[in-house]
N, CA, C and O atoms as a printed pandas DataFrame, in Angstrom:
     atom_number atom_name residue_name chain_id  residue_number  x_coord  y_coord  z_coord
0              1         N          MET        A               1  177.770   24.594  -18.623
1              2        CA          MET        A               1  178.066   23.228  -18.263
2              3         C          MET        A               1  178.873   22.564  -19.369
3              4         O          MET        A               1  178.564   22.728  -20.549
4              5         N          LYS        A               2  179.902   21.818  -18.995
5              6        CA          LYS        A               2  180.750   21.156  -19.972
6              7         C          LYS        A               2  180.101   19.862  -20.451
7              8         O          LYS        A               2  179.569   19.098  -19.646
8              9         N          PRO        A               3  180.144   19.611  -21.777
9             10        CA          PRO        A               3  179.627   18.339  -22.254
10            11         C          PRO        A               3  180.543   17.204  -21.834
11            12         O          PRO        A               3  181.753   17.385  -21.701
12            13         N          SER        A               4  179.961   16.041  -21.629
13            14        CA          SER        A               4  180.728   14.872  -21.228
14            15         C          SER        A               4  180.713   13.854  -22.352
15            16         O          SER        A               4  179.673   13.618  -22.967
16            17         N          VAL        A               5  181.848   13.257  -22.619
17            18        CA          VAL        A               5  181.927   12.188  -23.607
18            19         C          VAL        A               5  182.563   10.979  -22.955
19            20         O          VAL        A               5  183.283   11.111  -21.965
20            21         N          VAL        A               6  182.304    9.810  -23.498
21            22        CA          VAL        A               6  182.850    8.576  -22.945
22            23         C          VAL        A               6  183.786    7.963  -23.961
23            24         O          VAL        A               6  183.435    7.837  -25.134
24            25         N          SER        A               7  184.971    7.579  -23.525
25            26        CA          SER        A               7  185.955    6.995  -24.428
26            27         C          SER        A               7  185.616    5.546  -24.719
27            28         O          SER        A               7  184.735    4.972  -24.079
28            29         N          ARG        A               8  186.308    4.951  -25.680
29            30        CA          ARG        A               8  186.106    3.543  -26.021
30            31         C          ARG        A               8  186.368    2.620  -24.842
31            32         O          ARG        A               8  185.820    1.519  -24.785
32            33         N          THR        A               9  187.199    3.054  -23.900
33            34        CA          THR        A               9  187.495    2.221  -22.730
34            35         C          THR        A               9  186.484    2.440  -21.619
35            36         O          THR        A               9  186.565    1.789  -20.578
36            37         N          GLY        A              10  185.534    3.344  -21.818
37            38        CA          GLY        A              10  184.526    3.633  -20.813
38            39         C          GLY        A              10  184.914    4.744  -19.862
39            40         O          GLY        A              10  184.100    5.151  -19.032
40            41         N          ALA        A              11  186.129    5.245  -19.958
41            42        CA          ALA        A              11  186.575    6.328  -19.082
42            43         C          ALA        A              11  185.942    7.635  -19.546
43            44         O          ALA        A              11  185.997    7.968  -20.730
44            45         N          ALA        A              12  185.348    8.369  -18.626
45            46        CA          ALA        A              12  184.706    9.638  -18.975
46            47         C          ALA        A              12  185.757   10.695  -19.256
47            48         O          ALA        A              12  186.742   10.818  -18.528
48            49         N          GLN        A              13  185.541   11.444  -20.302
49            50        CA          GLN        A              13  186.379   12.584  -20.623
50            51         C          GLN        A              13  185.447   13.781  -20.751
51            52         O          GLN        A              13  184.370   13.677  -21.338
52            53         N          VAL        A              14  185.855   14.899  -20.209
53            54        CA          VAL        A              14  185.024   16.096  -20.284
54            55         C          VAL        A              14  185.780   17.141  -21.075
55            56         O          VAL        A              14  186.935   17.442  -20.777
56            57         N          THR        A              15  185.124   17.696  -22.087
57            58        CA          THR        A              15  185.783   18.741  -22.855
58            59         C          THR        A              15  184.756   19.688  -23.454
59            60         O          THR        A              15  183.707   19.268  -23.943
60            61         N          ASP        A              16  185.070   20.941  -23.407
61            62        CA          ASP        A              16  184.341   21.937  -24.182
62            63         C          ASP        A              16  185.373   22.779  -24.918
63            64         O          ASP        A              16  185.084   23.865  -25.420
64            65         N          GLN        A              17  186.595   22.235  -24.963
65            66        CA          GLN        A              17  187.727   22.925  -25.561
66            67         C          GLN        A              17  187.543   23.101  -27.058
67            68         O          GLN        A              17  187.052   22.203  -27.744
68            69         N          LYS        A              18  187.939   24.264  -27.560
69            70        CA          LYS        A              18  187.934   24.540  -28.989
70            71         C          LYS        A              18  189.359   24.888  -29.408
71            72         O          LYS        A              18  190.156   25.381  -28.610
72            73         N          TYR        A              19  189.655   24.622  -30.661
73            74        CA          TYR        A              19  190.976   24.924  -31.198
74            75         C          TYR        A              19  190.842   25.670  -32.509
75            76         O          TYR        A              19  189.868   25.501  -33.243
76            77         N          GLU        A              20  191.841   26.503  -32.793
77            78        CA          GLU        A              20  191.905   27.255  -34.037
78            79         C          GLU        A              20  193.084   26.744  -34.841
79            80         O          GLU        A              20  194.185   26.597  -34.312
80            81         N          VAL        A              21  192.856   26.472  -36.120
81            82        CA          VAL        A              21  193.939   26.105  -37.033
82            83         C          VAL        A              21  194.179   27.285  -37.953
83            84         O          VAL        A              21  193.258   27.794  -38.592
84            85         N          THR        A              22  195.449   27.718  -38.012
85            86        CA          THR        A              22  195.822   28.844  -38.856
86            87         C          THR        A              22  196.999   28.443  -39.738
87            88         O          THR        A              22  197.654   27.428  -39.501
88            89         N          GLY        A              23  197.252   29.249  -40.752
89            90        CA          GLY        A              23  198.369   29.035  -41.660
90            91         C          GLY        A              23  197.917   29.263  -43.094
91            92         O          GLY        A              23  196.726   29.403  -43.371
92            93         N          GLU        A              24  198.880   29.297  -43.992
93            94        CA          GLU        A              24  198.613   29.392  -45.429
94            95         C          GLU        A              24  198.555   27.961  -45.936
95            96         O          GLU        A              24  199.560   27.422  -46.398
96            97         N          LEU        A              25  197.375   27.340  -45.853
97            98        CA          LEU        A              25  197.232   25.906  -46.101
98            99         C          LEU        A              25  196.496   25.616  -47.400
99           100         O          LEU        A              25  195.517   26.277  -47.746
100          101         N          THR        A              26  196.992   24.616  -48.104
101          102        CA          THR        A              26  196.317   24.074  -49.274
102          103         C          THR        A              26  196.257   22.563  -49.114
103          104         O          THR        A              26  197.295   21.910  -49.005
104          105         N          PRO        A              27  195.047   21.998  -49.098
105          106        CA          PRO        A              27  193.749   22.654  -49.119
106          107         C          PRO        A              27  193.504   23.425  -47.823
107          108         O          PRO        A              27  194.221   23.256  -46.837
108          109         N          ASP        A              28  192.484   24.266  -47.846
109          110        CA          ASP        A              28  192.202   25.129  -46.701
110          111         C          ASP        A              28  191.550   24.330  -45.575
111          112         O          ASP        A              28  190.399   23.908  -45.692
112          113         N          ALA        A              29  192.283   24.127  -44.491
113          114        CA          ALA        A              29  191.771   23.429  -43.305
114          115         C          ALA        A              29  191.756   24.375  -42.110
115          116         O          ALA        A              29  191.719   23.928  -40.963
116          117         N          THR        A              30  191.784   25.678  -42.374
117          118        CA          THR        A              30  191.836   26.662  -41.295
118          119         C          THR        A              30  190.447   26.926  -40.731
119          120         O          THR        A              30  189.436   26.763  -41.413
120          121         N          GLY        A              31  190.426   27.342  -39.459
121          122        CA          GLY        A              31  189.179   27.712  -38.821
122          123         C          GLY        A              31  189.086   27.160  -37.415
123          124         O          GLY        A              31  190.076   26.698  -36.849
124          125         N          THR        A              32  187.875   27.212  -36.850
125          126        CA          THR        A              32  187.620   26.785  -35.487
126          127         C          THR        A              32  187.127   25.340  -35.468
127          128         O          THR        A              32  186.183   24.983  -36.173
128          129         N          TYR        A              33  187.779   24.520  -34.652
129          130        CA          TYR        A              33  187.435   23.112  -34.508
130          131         C          TYR        A              33  186.720   22.901  -33.181
131          132         O          TYR        A              33  187.182   23.353  -32.133
132          133         N          LEU        A              34  185.587   22.208  -33.240
133          134        CA          LEU        A              34  184.749   21.959  -32.070
134          135         C          LEU        A              34  184.798   20.482  -31.688
135          136         O          LEU        A              34  184.957   19.631  -32.563
136          137         N          PRO        A              35  184.664   20.154  -30.392
137          138        CA          PRO        A              35  184.717   18.759  -29.965
138          139         C          PRO        A              35  183.527   17.965  -30.504
139          140         O          PRO        A              35  182.396   18.453  -30.520
140          141         N          ILE        A              36  183.801   16.731  -30.945
141          142        CA          ILE        A              36  182.738   15.867  -31.471
142          143         C          ILE        A              36  182.647   14.540  -30.731
143          144         O          ILE        A              36  181.759   13.739  -31.021
144          145         N          GLY        A              37  183.549   14.285  -29.776
145          146        CA          GLY        A              37  183.520   13.031  -29.033
146          147         C          GLY        A              37  184.887   12.373  -29.030
147          148         O          GLY        A              37  185.850   12.936  -29.552
148          149         N          PRO        A              38  184.981   11.195  -28.449
149          150        CA          PRO        A              38  186.273   10.536  -28.326
150          151         C          PRO        A              38  186.701    9.809  -29.601
151          152         O          PRO        A              38  185.879    9.351  -30.395
152          153         N          TRP        A              39  188.020    9.723  -29.762
153          154        CA          TRP        A              39  188.625    8.931  -30.838
154          155         C          TRP        A              39  189.967    8.455  -30.304
155          156         O          TRP        A              39  190.813    9.276  -29.950
156          157         N          ASN        A              40  190.178    7.150  -30.240
157          158        CA          ASN        A              40  191.419    6.576  -29.700
158          159         C          ASN        A              40  191.737    7.138  -28.316
159          160         O          ASN        A              40  192.878    7.501  -28.028
160          161         N          ASP        A              41  190.717    7.203  -27.467
161          162        CA          ASP        A              41  190.823    7.608  -26.061
162          163         C          ASP        A              41  191.204    9.067  -25.841
163          164         O          ASP        A              41  191.627    9.434  -24.744
164          165         N          LYS        A              42  191.061    9.907  -26.870
165          166        CA          LYS        A              42  191.259   11.351  -26.718
166          167         C          LYS        A              42  190.130   12.046  -27.468
167          168         O          LYS        A              42  189.537   11.460  -28.374
168          169         N          PRO        A              43  189.831   13.277  -27.103
169          170        CA          PRO        A              43  188.783   13.992  -27.836
170          171         C          PRO        A              43  189.176   14.223  -29.293
171          172         O          PRO        A              43  190.348   14.439  -29.601
172          173         N          ALA        A              44  188.197   14.175  -30.176
173          174        CA          ALA        A              44  188.377   14.518  -31.586
174          175         C          ALA        A              44  187.618   15.816  -31.841
175          176         O          ALA        A              44  186.694   16.165  -31.107
176          177         N          TYR        A              45  188.024   16.526  -32.895
177          178        CA          TYR        A              45  187.460   17.849  -33.188
178          179         C          TYR        A              45  187.141   17.941  -34.672
179          180         O          TYR        A              45  187.827   17.361  -35.513
180          181         N          GLU        A              46  186.073   18.691  -34.973
181          182        CA          GLU        A              46  185.671   18.882  -36.366
182          183         C          GLU        A              46  185.609   20.368  -36.691
183          184         O          GLU        A              46  185.143   21.177  -35.888
184          185         N          LEU        A              47  186.085   20.709  -37.875
185          186        CA          LEU        A              47  185.995   22.086  -38.368
186          187         C          LEU        A              47  184.545   22.372  -38.724
187          188         O          LEU        A              47  183.957   21.684  -39.559
188          189         N          ALA        A              48  183.982   23.365  -38.103
189          190        CA          ALA        A              48  182.560   23.665  -38.257
190          191         C          ALA        A              48  182.171   23.993  -39.696
191          192         O          ALA        A              48  181.058   23.674  -40.116
192          193         N          SER        A              49  183.057   24.618  -40.455
193          194        CA          SER        A              49  182.675   25.115  -41.776
194          195         C          SER        A              49  182.792   24.114  -42.921
195          196         O          SER        A              49  182.044   24.231  -43.892
196          197         N          ASN        A              50  183.695   23.134  -42.854
197          198        CA          ASN        A              50  183.822   22.249  -44.020
198          199         C          ASN        A              50  184.295   20.832  -43.738
199          200         O          ASN        A              50  184.753   20.156  -44.659
200          201         N          GLY        A              51  184.205   20.362  -42.522
201          202        CA          GLY        A              51  184.401   18.948  -42.262
202          203         C          GLY        A              51  185.816   18.407  -42.193
203          204         O          GLY        A              51  186.014   17.222  -42.464
204          205         N          TRP        A              52  186.802   19.204  -41.847
205          206        CA          TRP        A              52  188.124   18.672  -41.535
206          207         C          TRP        A              52  188.119   18.240  -40.073
207          208         O          TRP        A              52  187.279   18.682  -39.290
208          209         N          TYR        A              53  189.069   17.368  -39.709
209          210        CA          TYR        A              53  189.104   16.808  -38.355
210          211         C          TYR        A              53  190.507   16.894  -37.761
211          212         O          TYR        A              53  191.504   16.822  -38.480
212          213         N          ILE        A              54  190.570   17.050  -36.442
213          214        CA          ILE        A              54  191.800   16.856  -35.675
214          215         C          ILE        A              54  191.536   15.651  -34.783
215          216         O          ILE        A              54  190.545   15.618  -34.052
216          217         N          TRP        A              55  192.423   14.661  -34.844
217          218        CA          TRP        A              55  192.222   13.449  -34.061
218          219         C          TRP        A              55  193.559   12.801  -33.716
219          220         O          TRP        A              55  194.563   13.013  -34.395
220          221         N          TRP        A              56  193.550   12.011  -32.650
221          222        CA          TRP        A              56  194.717   11.281  -32.159
222          223         C          TRP        A              56  194.792    9.942  -32.866
223          224         O          TRP        A              56  193.779    9.252  -32.987
224          225         N          ASP        A              57  195.990    9.556  -33.340
225          226        CA          ASP        A              57  196.126    8.298  -34.084
226          227         C          ASP        A              57  196.188    7.052  -33.199
227          228         O          ASP        A              57  196.236    5.932  -33.707
228          229         N          GLY        A              58  196.188    7.241  -31.895
229          230        CA          GLY        A              58  196.222    6.105  -30.976
230          231         C          GLY        A              58  197.614    5.634  -30.631
231          232         O          GLY        A              58  197.778    4.750  -29.790
232          233         N          VAL        A              59  198.635    6.216  -31.271
233          234        CA          VAL        A              59  200.019    5.800  -31.033
234          235         C          VAL        A              59  200.856    6.974  -30.532
235          236         O          VAL        A              59  201.254    7.008  -29.367
236          237         N          ASP        A              60  201.121    7.939  -31.418
237          238        CA          ASP        A              60  202.045    9.010  -31.037
238          239         C          ASP        A              60  201.836   10.326  -31.774
239          240         O          ASP        A              60  202.690   11.210  -31.700
240          241         N          ALA        A              61  200.707   10.480  -32.489
241          242        CA          ALA        A              61  200.565   11.686  -33.309
242          243         C          ALA        A              61  199.128   12.194  -33.360
243          244         O          ALA        A              61  198.167   11.426  -33.313
244          245         N          TRP        A              62  199.020   13.521  -33.457
245          246        CA          TRP        A              62  197.775   14.192  -33.786
246          247         C          TRP        A              62  197.744   14.380  -35.288
247          248         O          TRP        A              62  198.780   14.630  -35.904
248          249         N          MET        A              63  196.565   14.262  -35.888
249          250        CA          MET        A              63  196.409   14.364  -37.334
250          251         C          MET        A              63  195.327   15.382  -37.658
251          252         O          MET        A              63  194.360   15.536  -36.912
252          253         N          ILE        A              64  195.497   16.071  -38.771
253          254        CA          ILE        A              64  194.442   16.888  -39.361
254          255         C          ILE        A              64  194.163   16.258  -40.714
255          256         O          ILE        A              64  195.030   16.239  -41.587
256          257         N          THR        A              65  192.936   15.737  -40.890
257          258        CA          THR        A              65  192.575   15.035  -42.120
258          259         C          THR        A              65  191.151   15.397  -42.546
259          260         O          THR        A              65  190.369   15.927  -41.756
260          261         N          ALA        A              66  190.832   15.104  -43.796
261          262        CA          ALA        A              66  189.499   15.367  -44.318
262          263         C          ALA        A              66  188.495   14.305  -43.886
263          264         O          ALA        A              66  187.288   14.542  -43.928
264          265         N          THR        A              67  188.980   13.136  -43.470
265          266        CA          THR        A              67  188.116   12.060  -43.014
266          267         C          THR        A              67  188.608   11.581  -41.658
267          268         O          THR        A              67  189.786   11.259  -41.503
268          269         N          LEU        A              68  187.726   11.534  -40.689
269          270        CA          LEU        A              68  188.093   11.101  -39.339
270          271         C          LEU        A              68  188.645    9.683  -39.368
271          272         O          LEU        A              68  187.989    8.764  -39.857
272          273         N          GLY        A              69  189.858    9.510  -38.840
273          274        CA          GLY        A              69  190.474    8.202  -38.725
274          275         C          GLY        A              69  191.175    7.682  -39.962
275          276         O          GLY        A              69  191.700    6.569  -39.947
276          277         N          VAL        A              70  191.196    8.460  -41.033
277          278        CA          VAL        A              70  191.802    8.005  -42.286
278          279         C          VAL        A              70  193.035    8.844  -42.603
279          280         O          VAL        A              70  192.953   10.063  -42.759
280          281         N          VAL        A              71  194.181    8.167  -42.693
281          282        CA          VAL        A              71  195.444    8.842  -43.016
282          283         C          VAL        A              71  195.703    8.659  -44.506
283          284         O          VAL        A              71  196.457    7.781  -44.923
284          285         N          ALA        A              72  195.055    9.514  -45.299
285          286        CA          ALA        A              72  195.208    9.465  -46.758
286          287         C          ALA        A              72  194.948   10.853  -47.310
287          288         O          ALA        A              72  194.270   11.679  -46.698
288          289         N          GLY        A              73  195.514   11.083  -48.498
289          290        CA          GLY        A              73  195.320   12.387  -49.130
290          291         C          GLY        A              73  196.104   13.459  -48.403
291          292         O          GLY        A              73  197.042   13.153  -47.667
292          293         N          PRO        A              74  195.734   14.698  -48.599
293          294        CA          PRO        A              74  196.450   15.754  -47.891
294          295         C          PRO        A              74  196.144   15.683  -46.397
295          296         O          PRO        A              74  194.984   15.652  -45.987
296          297         N          ILE        A              75  197.205   15.658  -45.594
297          298        CA          ILE        A              75  197.075   15.608  -44.137
298          299         C          ILE        A              75  198.152   16.477  -43.510
299          300         O          ILE        A              75  199.138   16.834  -44.156
300          301         N          TRP        A              76  197.950   16.809  -42.249
301          302        CA          TRP        A              76  198.975   17.451  -41.433
302          303         C          TRP        A              76  199.169   16.584  -40.205
303          304         O          TRP        A              76  198.206   16.016  -39.690
304          305         N          ASP        A              77  200.411   16.472  -39.726
305          306        CA          ASP        A              77  200.774   15.543  -38.665
306          307         C          ASP        A              77  201.604   16.257  -37.602
307          308         O          ASP        A              77  202.442   17.104  -37.911
308          309         N          ARG        A              78  201.352   15.896  -36.338
309          310        CA          ARG        A              78  202.160   16.407  -35.227
310          311         C          ARG        A              78  202.470   15.235  -34.309
311          312         O          ARG        A              78  201.582   14.738  -33.615
312          313         N          THR        A              79  203.718   14.790  -34.299
313          314        CA          THR        A              79  204.132   13.688  -33.444
314          315         C          THR        A              79  204.499   14.248  -32.078
315          316         O          THR        A              79  205.648   14.602  -31.812
316          317         N          ASP        A              80  203.477   14.315  -31.213
317          318        CA          ASP        A              80  203.608   14.923  -29.896
318          319         C          ASP        A              80  202.309   14.633  -29.149
319          320         O          ASP        A              80  201.244   14.652  -29.767
320          321         N          PRO        A              81  202.356   14.366  -27.855
321          322        CA          PRO        A              81  201.110   14.143  -27.122
322          323         C          PRO        A              81  200.271   15.412  -26.929
323          324         O          PRO        A              81  199.098   15.329  -26.568
324          325         N          ASN        A              82  200.871   16.588  -27.170
325          326        CA          ASN        A              82  200.175   17.865  -27.020
326          327         C          ASN        A              82  199.559   18.269  -28.353
327          328         O          ASN        A              82  200.257   18.354  -29.363
328          329         N          ILE        A              83  198.256   18.517  -28.359
329          330        CA          ILE        A              83  197.538   18.895  -29.580
330          331         C          ILE        A              83  197.970   20.262  -30.114
331          332         O          ILE        A              83  197.886   20.511  -31.317
332          333         N          VAL        A              84  198.429   21.144  -29.228
333          334        CA          VAL        A              84  198.783   22.518  -29.597
334          335         C          VAL        A              84  200.180   22.573  -30.188
335          336         O          VAL        A              84  201.117   21.994  -29.639
336          337         N          GLY        A              85  200.318   23.276  -31.317
337          338        CA          GLY        A              85  201.630   23.461  -31.927
338          339         C          GLY        A              85  201.555   23.390  -33.439
339          340         O          GLY        A              85  200.480   23.513  -34.027
340          341         N          ASN        A              86  202.716   23.189  -34.066
341          342        CA          ASN        A              86  202.816   23.146  -35.522
342          343         C          ASN        A              86  202.684   21.722  -36.040
343          344         O          ASN        A              86  203.198   20.773  -35.447
344          345         N          TYR        A              87  201.982   21.598  -37.162
345          346        CA          TYR        A              87  201.754   20.327  -37.838
346          347         C          TYR        A              87  202.419   20.388  -39.207
347          348         O          TYR        A              87  202.305   21.392  -39.910
348          349         N          VAL        A              88  203.111   19.318  -39.586
349          350        CA          VAL        A              88  203.812   19.290  -40.871
350          351         C          VAL        A              88  202.897   18.701  -41.950
351          352         O          VAL        A              88  202.106   17.798  -41.679
352          353         N          PRO        A              89  203.015   19.222  -43.172
353          354        CA          PRO        A              89  202.183   18.725  -44.267
354          355         C          PRO        A              89  202.716   17.403  -44.826
355          356         O          PRO        A              89  203.926   17.193  -44.922
356          357         N          LEU        A              90  201.789   16.523  -45.188
357          358        CA          LEU        A              90  202.116   15.238  -45.813
358          359         C          LEU        A              90  201.069   14.936  -46.884
359          360         O          LEU        A              90  199.985   15.520  -46.875
360          361         N          GLY        A              91  201.384   14.042  -47.792
361          362        CA          GLY        A              91  200.407   13.553  -48.760
362          363         C          GLY        A              91  199.818   14.602  -49.672
363          364         O          GLY        A              91  198.657   14.493  -50.069
364          365         N          GLY        A              92  200.595   15.619  -50.015
365          366        CA          GLY        A              92  200.113   16.656  -50.916
366          367         C          GLY        A              92  199.610   17.920  -50.232
367          368         O          GLY        A              92  199.287   18.899  -50.905
368          369         N          ALA        A              93  199.539   17.913  -48.914
369          370        CA          ALA        A              93  199.161   19.134  -48.192
370          371         C          ALA        A              93  200.293   20.147  -48.314
371          372         O          ALA        A              93  201.455   19.773  -48.477
372          373         N          VAL        A              94  199.949   21.429  -48.234
373          374        CA          VAL        A              94  200.930   22.513  -48.366
374          375         C          VAL        A              94  200.774   23.465  -47.196
375          376         O          VAL        A              94  199.660   23.850  -46.843
376          377         N          GLY        A              95  201.904   23.846  -46.590
377          378        CA          GLY        A              95  201.924   24.834  -45.521
378          379         C          GLY        A              95  201.977   24.186  -44.141
379          380         O          GLY        A              95  201.572   23.039  -43.957
380          381         N          ILE        A              96  202.485   24.947  -43.181
381          382        CA          ILE        A              96  202.533   24.516  -41.787
382          383         C          ILE        A              96  201.226   24.923  -41.117
383          384         O          ILE        A              96  200.869   26.101  -41.103
384          385         N          ALA        A              97  200.516   23.947  -40.564
385          386        CA          ALA        A              97  199.269   24.222  -39.835
386          387         C          ALA        A              97  199.631   24.465  -38.374
387          388         O          ALA        A              97  200.382   23.688  -37.785
388          389         N          THR        A              98  199.112   25.517  -37.796
389          390        CA          THR        A              98  199.344   25.820  -36.381
390          391         C          THR        A              98  198.035   25.701  -35.626
391          392         O          THR        A              98  197.048   26.350  -35.972
392          393         N          VAL        A              99  198.029   24.862  -34.581
393          394        CA          VAL        A              99  196.849   24.659  -33.758
394          395         C          VAL        A              99  197.060   25.398  -32.433
395          396         O          VAL        A              99  198.061   25.198  -31.745
396          397         N          THR        A             100  196.092   26.255  -32.094
397          398        CA          THR        A             100  196.123   26.995  -30.838
398          399         C          THR        A             100  194.802   26.783  -30.085
399          400         O          THR        A             100  193.750   26.573  -30.688
400          401         N          GLU        A             101  194.890   26.843  -28.785
401          402        CA          GLU        A             101  193.714   26.737  -27.928
402          403         C          GLU        A             101  192.970   28.067  -27.940
403          404         O          GLU        A             101  193.591   29.127  -27.864
404          405         N          ILE        A             102  191.648   28.017  -28.035
405          406        CA          ILE        A             102  190.857   29.267  -27.978
406          407         C          ILE        A             102  189.784   29.167  -26.918
407          408         O          ILE        A             102  189.021   30.113  -26.720
């Protein structure tokens, strides 16, 4: 059975989707990301092993950050409505992060 989450607008979203982040990344944000609930009306994901997050910024980009909702420090960014693909490093991050559906 798929878990159900409710967005800030009250619209139900259903997801059991997982994503894998790969690449030669510094700091290491690679691994399997699991759904944790809604963020800016889209599902957010957390890396099971060390607390990195993939989340929608509410405007036009997916982010990989060490703190949910905070665009600071080393981050990876993808300006695209699709979560899957390559993310560019910003703020001291190194390497191209690739997000794939698993």
